[in-house]
C-alpha positions in Angstrom: 128.9 143.2 82.8 132.3 142.9 84.1 132.9 143.1 87.9 136.1 144.8 89.4 136.5 144.5 93.2 139.2 146.7 95.0 140.4 145.8 98.3 142.8 147.1 100.7 145.6 145.0 101.8 145.9 146.9 104.9 141.9 146.2 105.5 141.5 145.1 109.0 137.6 144.3 108.9 137.0 142.4 106.0 140.1 139.6 105.1 141.5 139.9 101.8 141.0 136.1 101.3 137.3 137.0 101.3 137.7 139.1 97.9 140.0 136.4 96.4 137.4 134.0 97.1 134.5 135.7 95.6 136.8 136.7 92.5 137.6 133.2 91.8 134.0 132.1 92.1 132.7 134.9 89.9 132.6 134.9 86.0 134.0 138.5 84.7 135.3 139.6 88.0 138.9 140.9 88.7 140.2 142.0 91.9 142.5 144.8 92.5 144.6 144.6 95.3 145.8 148.3 96.7 148.2 149.1 99.7 145.2 150.9 101.3 142.9 150.2 104.3 139.1 149.3 104.4 137.9 152.8 103.6 140.0 153.0 100.4 140.6 156.9 101.0 144.0 156.6 99.6 142.9 154.9 96.3 140.4 157.5 95.3 142.3 158.3 91.9 142.5 154.4 91.0 138.6 154.2 92.0 137.9 157.0 89.5 140.5 155.8 86.7 138.9 152.4 86.8 135.2 153.5 86.8 136.4 155.6 83.5 137.9 152.4 82.1 134.5 150.8 82.7 132.6 153.5 80.9 131.3 155.4 84.2 
């Protein structure tokens, strides 16, 4: 099952390096970096579109 990680580049709680490291070591994982904060509230349309792509 594919995994997509969305991470806000403006996240001041979890460093982007943590998501990059996770994806680098996980099979079938992809990282999508967005210009957003930790809560990803500015990326809701992107989240919905990705869920639809994955069959959600």
